[in-house]
N, C-alpha and C positions, 0 to 999 in steps of 0.2 A: 288402593293403599289404604289400610286402616291406621288410623292416628290415635294414640292414647291421650285422652284428655284428663288432666290432673285434677284432682279435687280442689276447688278455688279456696276452700276453708283451710286445707293444708298448706296451700301456697301462702296464704296470709299468716299463719302460724310460723312458718319457717322465716318469713322475711322479718318477722318481728322479734326473732332471736338476736340480741346485742352481739355486736362484734367484741370478742375477748379483748382485741387491741385497742378497742375504742377508749378514750379517756374523756372525762367530764371536763368542760371549761372551767379554768380557776374562777374562784369568786372574787369580786371586787369588793374592797373594804376601805374604810377610812385609815389613813396613817394615823399613829399616835401624834398627838401635838409636839411632843419632845423630838420625834424623828424629823417631822416637817421642819421645825425649827433649827435642827442640827444640819438638815441638807441645805437649808437657805443661808445659814451661817458660813457654810464651806463655799458657796457661791460669792458672797460679799466680801468675806476676809479670805482672800486666797494666799496670802503671805504676809509677814510683818509688815512691809511697806504698804499693803493696802489699808491695815488698821491705821497706820500713821497718817495717810492721805484723808481717811475719813475724820480723824480727830483734828488735823489741821483745817479742814473745811469747817468743821463746827466751831473751832475758834475764831476763824474769819468772820463766820455769820454773827459770832457774839460781839462784834466791833472791837476786837482785840487790837492793841497797838503793839504788843510785844509777846512773841510765842518761843517758848524753849522746849527742845525735845532732848530726852535722856534715853539712851539706848544700851542694853546688855545682851551679850551673846546674839548679836544680830536681830534683836528683838524678840527671840524666842523666851529669854528669861524676864526680860522687862522692857516695856515701853512706857515712858512717862511724858505726858504733854501738859505744859502748864501755860495758862494765858492770862491776861489782865481784862478779860472781857466783862459783860455784865453779870455774869454768875447764873445759877439756875436758883429758881425759887424753892423754898424749903418744902410747900405743899407739892411741888411737882416731882420731888425726888421718888416716891414710892412707885410711880409709873415711868420713871426716866428711862429704864432699860427694857420696857415691854415693846414687843414688836408693834409697829405702826402706830407708835404715839410721836407727834411731831408738833412743833409750834410754827412750822412753815407753811401750812396750807390746812384748810378745813373742809373743802370740797374739790372735786376733780378739775372743774373749770379753772381754779386757782394755779393749775399745773401749766396752763397756756401762757401765763404771764409770770412764771416764776422766775426770781431773781437771786434767791439763795442758793448756796452749794448744796445743801441737803433738802430732802423733802419726804423721803419714804418712812424714816423712823425705823430702819433696819439695821443701821451701823452699830449702834450701842449694843442693841439686842444681840446681834451676830456675835459680837466680841465676848458677851457673857456665856454664850454657848460653848465657846472654844478657849476661854481664858478665865482668869480670876480678875475682875474688875473693881476697883476702888474709886470711888468720886469724892473729892474734897472741893467745896464750894462756898463762896460768900457773895452776897448781893450788896449793892450800894445801901449804906444806912444801917446794916447790921453790925452788932458789937462782936460777934463771933461767927465762925462758920459751921459747916456741918460735913460730917464724912460717913459715907455709906459704901456698902459692899454688895455685890450683885453676882448672882450664879443663876444660869438658865433663864434669864430675864426676869428674875424675881429679886427684889430687895431681901437681903437675908436678916437683917436687924433693923430696928428703928435708927435713924440718923443720929449720930453721936456729935454733941458740940465740941468743937475743937478750935484751936487758934488757926487762922487762916490769913492769906494775903489776897488782895482783890483779884477776883476771876475764879477760874476752875481749873483744877488738876485732875487729870483722869490717868491713872496708872493701870496697866494690863500687865499681869504676871502669868508665867508658864503657858504661853500662847500654844494651842493645840496640843494641850496635855493629855486630851481624850482622843485625839486623832494620830495614832501612832505611826501610821504609815506617812502621813504628810509630814509629820514632825522629823522622822528619821530621814525623809527626802530632803527637807530643808537643812538639817544638820550636815548631811553629806555633800550638799551643793555650796556654791560659793556663799560667803557670808552676805546676808541683805543689808548689812550697814551700807555699804557703797550705794545701793539703790535708794536707801533712805535719804542719803547725803544728796544725791542727784535730784530727788523729788524736793527736798527743801530749798535748794539751789533755784530750782524752777519757779517755786513759788515767790521766792525772794526778790527776783528780777522782774516779777509782774506786779506784786503788791508791795510796791516801794514805800508806802506810808506805815509799813510793819516792820518791827525789829524781828529778826529770826536767828535763832541759834540751836546748834545740834552738837552734842559731844558723846562720847562712849562713857559709860558707867566707869568711874575710877580715873578718868583722864582730867589732866588738869586744865587743858586747853580745849576749846571748841573746835571742831573741824568746820563748821560754818558759823559765821558771825557777820550778820549785814545789819547796817544801821539804817534807819528811815532817811530817805532822801528824796528830793523833788526830781531829780534826772535819772531817767531810765538808764541812760549810758552809764551814770556814775555807779548805779547798782550792778549792771553788768561787770563793770570794771572791778568793783569790789568782790563779786562772787567768782567770775570766771578768769579774772586777772587781765592785766594791761595789754598783754599781747593779743588777746581776743577783741578787746574793746577798740584799740586803735585800728583795726582792720574791719570795722563795720561800717556799712552805709544805711542811712535812714530810707526807708520805702514806704510810700502811703497809696492807697487806693480807696476810692469810694463811688458808689453807685446809688442813684435815687430814681431808679425807674421802675415803678409798680409792674409794669408789662413784663419786666426782665428780672431785675434783682434789686434789693435794697440792703446794702451793707457798709461798713467802713472798715478799712484794715489799716493798721499802722504797725511798724515794727522795723527791727534791723536785721540786715543780710551780710555775710562775709564778703569781702571784695577778693580781687584777684591774688592778693599778697597773703591770704589766709591759706595755711597748710595743715590739713588733719586727715587721718585715716579713718575716721568715722563720723557720718553726719550727727550733728546734734541740732535738734528742732524742737523748740519750746513753743507750744500752740495754746493759746487760751481763746476760747469763744464764750462771748458774755461772761468774762471773768472766770471761767470754769476751765481748769487744765484738763484738756482731752488729746486724743489721737485722732488723726485722719490720714489713713493710708494713701488715699488718692491724692490728696494734696502734697504729700511727702513725695510721692513718685513723681508729680509733675514738676516739683521744684528740683529734684535730683536730675531729671532730663534736661531742664534748662541749663544747670551747672555742668553737666557731662558735655554738652553741645558747645558751651562757651568757654569753660575753662579746663585745665588738665584733668584727665580722669583720675590721677593720683589723689587729688585734693578732694576732701568733703567739706561741705558748707556748715557753717554756724547760721541758724536761723531763730530768731525770736518774732513771734507774730501774735497780735491781738486783733480779733475779728469781733465787732459788734453788729448784731442783727436784731430785728424787732423780736421781742419773746415769742410772739405767736408763729414766727418762721423756723423755730428750732424745736425739736423734739428731744428733751433730755433723758427720757425713760426709755431709752433703747439696750441698756447694758446694766448688769447688776451692780458693778462698781462704778457707773457713770463715766466710765473711761471713754466713752464713744457717745456721739450724738448724731442726729439726722437733721440735715439742713434742706430748707426748701430752695430750689434751683441751685443746687450744689454744683453742677457741673459748669453752670455760667460763672459762679462765684470763682471757681478754681481756674478756669480759663483767664479771667480777668487778672487775677493775682498772679498767674505764670507770665502773662505778657507784661505785666508791670515790672516783674522781677527781671525778664529777659531785657527790657529796654535798659534798666537800671545797670545790668552788668555789662552790656555792650557799649553803653556810654562811659562806663569807668574802666573797660578794659583797653583802652587805647594806649595807656602807659602803664607799666608794671615795675615796681621797684624790687632790687635784689639786695641783700646784705652781702658786702664783700669781705671775705676773711683771707687773711694772709698766712700762708703756710711756710714755715722755714724748711726749704727742700734740702738743707745741708746740716742736720742735727748733729753730724758727726763732729763738727767743728767745737760745739760746746762740750761734747763728750770728750774729745781730745784734750781739751784745756784742763779738765778736772781729773782725767785718768793718770794714775801713777803707776809706773811699771813695778811689778812686783814677781818675785821669783817663787814665792810661797803660795800654796793653794789658798784660793778665796775663802773668806770667812762664810759666805753664803752657803756654803756645803754642796755647790752644783758638781754634778758627777762629769768626769771628762767623758768626752763622746769618741767613739771609734768611728771614723769617717773615712771611706775608700779615698785613697789618693785621686783617683778620676773624678770624684764628686766634688773634692775640695779645691784643686788647682786647675785653672784654665791655661792651657798651654797657648791657645789661639783665641782671641777675643771674637773672632769673625766664625768660629767653629761652632755650629749648632749642635754638635754632639756634646758639647761642654755645658753651654747654658743658652738660653733663648733670646740673648740680646740682638741675634741676627734677625729675629723676627719682630722685635719691639722696640726699634729705634724710633725715638719721638722726633717728629719733623717739625722743625720751627714754624711759628704760626705764620710768618711772612710767606712760607712757600705754599701755604694752603690754597687751593684754587677756588675762585668764586662760584664754580659750577657745584662743588662739592657742599659749599655753604647754603646754596640755594636749595639743593636737593634736600638737606637736613630741615631746613626751614618748611619746605613743601610736606615732608614726612610728618612734621609736628602739626602741621594745619590739618593734614588728612586724619590724623589721629584724634585731633579735637572734634573735628566734623562727624567722624563716624567711630564712636567710642565702640570697642568690642565688648560684649557682655560674657566672655568665655569664663570670667571667674564665678559666673553663676553655675558652673558645672557641679553637680551634685557631689562628685567624688572630692573636688577642692573644698567644697563647703564641709564636707564630712571631716576632712583633715584638719580644718581650722576649727571645728567644733571639738575635736579630740584634743587640740591644743588648749583651747579654753577650759575644757572640762577637767584636764589633768594639770592644770596650774595650782602650784603650791602657794597657799595665802602668805605663809610666814616668809617663805623666800622671796615672794613678789614684793613684800614690804621691804625687806633687806635691798633688793635690786633697785627700788624705786628711791630709797633715802639714804643710801650708803654714801660715804665719803671715800674717794680713791687716795690711798697713801702712796703707793709705789710697788714695784715689783720686787717680790721676795727672792724670785730665782727665775730661771728660764720660762716657766710654766705657771706659776701662782703669782697672784697679785694681792697685796695686803689691803683689806677694806676695814672701814670703821662703820658701825650701825649702832647708834645710840652709844651704849658704853661698852660694846663687845668689839672685838678684833677677830676677823675672819680671814683665812687664805681662800682665795677663789681661783679655780682652774680656768684660766683665760681661754684655753684651747676648747674646752668643753662648752664654756659659756658662749663663745663667739660661733661654735659650729651650731648650736642650738638656735642663736639668734638668726644666723644666716638661713638656716632651714625655715623658720617661721617667716621670715621676710620674702623668702622665694615664693612660698604659699600665697601670702598676703599680696605680692606684687604680681601674681601670676597673669600673664599675658600682658603686662603694661610695663615692660622694661625699658629704660634708656640703654645704650650701648656704649661698649669700649671698643674702639675701633683699632685693630692692629695695623701697624705700619705697614707691614707685608704679610700676606696670607701664608699660615703655616701648615704645610702638608701633613694630613692625618697620618699617613704611614710612617713618616718621620718621627712624628710625636709618640706614636705607639711603640715604635722601635726603642727610642729614647727610655721610655717607661720600663719596657722589657729588659733592657740591659741594665737599669737600675735595680730591678727586682732580682736580677741574676747576681748582682754585687752583693746584695743584702743576704741572699740565701746561700752564696757561694755555690751555685749550681752551674751545670756546664751544658745548657741546652743548645741543640742544632741551631745554627743561624736560619737554615731553611726553615725550620719550624716557627721560629719568630716571625719570620718574613709572612708565612702563611697565617699566623695568627693576626698579625698586623694588616693584612689583606681582607680577611674576613670581618674583622671588627671595623675598618674602613668601610666596607660594603653596606654593614649592618647600620652604621651612623649616618651615611649618605641616604639610605632608604627613610630613615627618620628625620631628615634634615628639615622638612617642611613644618612638622609638628615642634621640632625643637627650637626653630626660629619664631613661629607664632606664638608659642606658650612661653618660652623661656629665654628668648633673645640670643640664642646661639646661632649663629649663621655659618653654614656650611654650604661652599659653593658646589656646583655640578661636578667640579673636578676633584672634589674632596679636601678643599683647603678651608682651615678655619680662619676666619677674617674678622668675626664680632664676638664679643662676650657680653654678658649682661652687667649692669650696674645694680648690685643687691643693696648696698648701703652707700648713701651718697658721701662724697669725698673720700672714698675709700677704694683702692685698687689692690686686688689680691697679689700675692706672690707668684709672679709668672713663672718662676723656676718650677712650680707644680702643675703646670698646664699638661705636660705629658701623663702624669699620674691621673689628672682629671679625665683626659680623653679616654684613656684605657678604662678607667672606672666606667665610663658611660657605655663601653662596648661589653665589659664582662659583668658589671654588678646591677645593671638595670634590668627590671623584670618587664619586659615590653608587651606581655600578654594581656594583663588585667589593668584597666584604666587607673583604678586608685592606687594600685601598687606602683604602677609605672610612675606616676607623677610622684609618689612618695620617695621612691627610690632616686628619681632624678633630682628632686629637690635635696635630698640628703647628699647626693654626690657634689651639687654645687655648693651646699653648706660646708662640707668637708674641704673643698677647694678653697673657699673665700675665708675659712676661718683663720684665726691668728696663730698659726703654727710657728715655733721658732724657725728662724731663717736656716737654710741648709749649710751655711758656713758656720763653724763653731763659734760660740761667744768668745770675743778675744779678750776676756777678763779671767783672771784666775788661772785654772788649769787649762782653759781653753787656749791660752796664749802659745802653747806648746806646739800646736799644729801649725803655727805661722813661722817656724824656724826653718830654714833650709835644712835639708838632710845632708850631712857631710858626705863629701866623695870619698871613695874608698880607693886604696893603693892596690896594686896587683896582688900583694900579699893579704889583702883582705882586711888591713887595719884602716881606721879612719884616719883622715889625713888631718882632722882637728878633733881634739878632745872636747869633752862638754864644757869644760872650763874655759875654752877658746871661743865659745859661742858668744856673739855680742849683738849690738843693734845692727851691724851691716848684714848680719846673717838672716834677717827678718824679711819675708815677703811684703814690702810696704804697700804695693799696690793692692794686694789681696787683704792686708790688714785693714786698709782704709775703706775697702769696700764692705768688709764685715763690720767694722765699727758703724759706717753709715746705714747698714741694713737693720742692725740691732737697735740703733738710736731711733730710726724711723719707725720701727715697730713698737718700741715702748712710747713714743709721741702718740701714734695712732691708738694704742690701747687706751691712754689717758683721755685723749681729746675727741675720738671718734667712736671707739667701742662703748665705752661706760656711758657717755650721754646717750647713745643709741638704745643701749641696754635699758636705761632709765624710762625711755619712751616707749619702746616696743616689745621687749622680752617678756615673755610669760614663762617663768622656770617650771619645768614639770616636776611633778612629786619625785621622779626617780633622782633627782639632783640632791635630795635630802639624805640620800643614803648611799651614793656612788662616789663619794669624796670630792665633788665638785666644790662644796662649801664645807670648811673645816674651822670651827670656832676655836681659837687659840689662846684667848685671854678675855678676862672682864676687867675693865679699867677700875670698877668699883672695888673688886677684891684687891687689885694691886695697890690702890689708894689706902685701904685699910692696913695691907701689910706695910706700907711706908710709913704710916701713921704709928704703927706698934714700933717700928725700927727707931 
């Protein structure tokens, strides 16, 4: 077999032909210095609170005894930090805002024993690359101060002589003016001002020899105002309030073993009486405000195992280590540090806190609150019978007779009293008490982490991101005046009066609380289990009355049977995540406590059970949890009682219907109707229900809203809040008159 041998020279030529798809590697070149500085500035000054932190640390390094902060538009328009420190030398002003110019160190070895807050010389330079910086300063012995402006790390003009008070004032205007994406993101997000306030509060309780103040531009009063004190506990009381300070315990740990660890820790931790929904951890290491995720998780584990899961601790901690045992240069904003023997230090601190908590958890105090269980008495004393319509303008309700009048109090077809009779405490058996105690102990020993489900976290993030800041301010700081009608409450915020829809507000509050208490509910125990089929049949009959439909009873029974089976299949999940207990026979025996001191209207249980069967999407996890939470929120909302309001026009529903003669004429004329023709038992029940609702709105709903509710943006346009008057305008009108 003959083989053709190709020309070697021809092969080399063909192999040398370049591939048309081949691309040359990109060339490496030096970035322009302005680009480098802009990138670095974006890392150091991430948002307005980052700039405030850097300026506060500079003021503390300057031995200041008083620091004041002024903020406008969350820091985007203006940040002004003034101190009474030693000031800046005139000859240092030209290089003040250049990168890597600092008075804190001169060689790298100095970093191993650094004790100042700053050291890189990047903070002020970074601010000049993302904002307009003006510095006014005066040093001791000078007759006048100097003011200089900076841009892109360079002083724009020679410093100008000016009047000045002792220390330095640094003003940053139009932050991120040249970074449109970040500026828009910050403008669209929640205001940075609360973050700035929180930051200053943290500095104030550690640097107790310094006076701190912080206020918004144009505000007459400061939001933070701390006075120098010799007591750490007094500083915490001044900043975070008496309720926090009185529930703190002092804790100290120290170790002086070179082979293990060398450190000292002192601080305050909350005791078993402290209740909060979010952990507050203030950590200073060598007087530097930092974060340590590993230490925070270790402390949370101790509290979760020792105290109720629903309560999050307050922690203040100051740790001192040899400077050579800590690396402060591990994060662009100095927010984190690296510790030598970190695991050993955390373990010792964790053990000390656990020991302190166990020794203090032997006794726990509870505040006792008396609730008037018969508010109808006070209502009946001030109620005057009136035959004319109420001035409130409430509309009469057309309520079916079957829903309004109970012919037999023991008949579950009328109301749910048969299932909800409260047993006297003397009849409770010791075994049930012991079981509840054991259950509580098990929950403390083995806290479930189901609230970490990504779907629940997404729903909570949606609540936080959609919060309307102005409505939040109204909810947090409003004064309750009273009910304007059956649905709207009258509120005062500053000098404005608002009508607020309590049904919408309570529904949203309950929905948010269900998600935040996910898998950690206490229980409302029904005196007798309520069969699901009967509850669903009740709801279906009520729907028929409302729609005037005439569906077949067999069809209703089929619907009730199908929904019962569906809910029984989901019983395990409903109990574990939402505290709704369904036994294997299909009986409802427990409901969750969504809001402390509040029990929902049990007449709405049938509607709630039917909603679980019909309205919940069981296929997708997130939508499933969302629809269940919405159903529970609607059930627990402060709806008007089913019995009409016995004031004004509603009183007509409590008169007996005159009997008719065989000829069809009424035996009594309308003029003959008197007080003897009133259904007194039903009237007393209605008065009690409406009075109890109004008491709960004032004493339970609004205090809870101030603490927990984050009103969504939709409430600003859907009629939940309606501004009805401005007291300033009314006062001016009265003055003219």
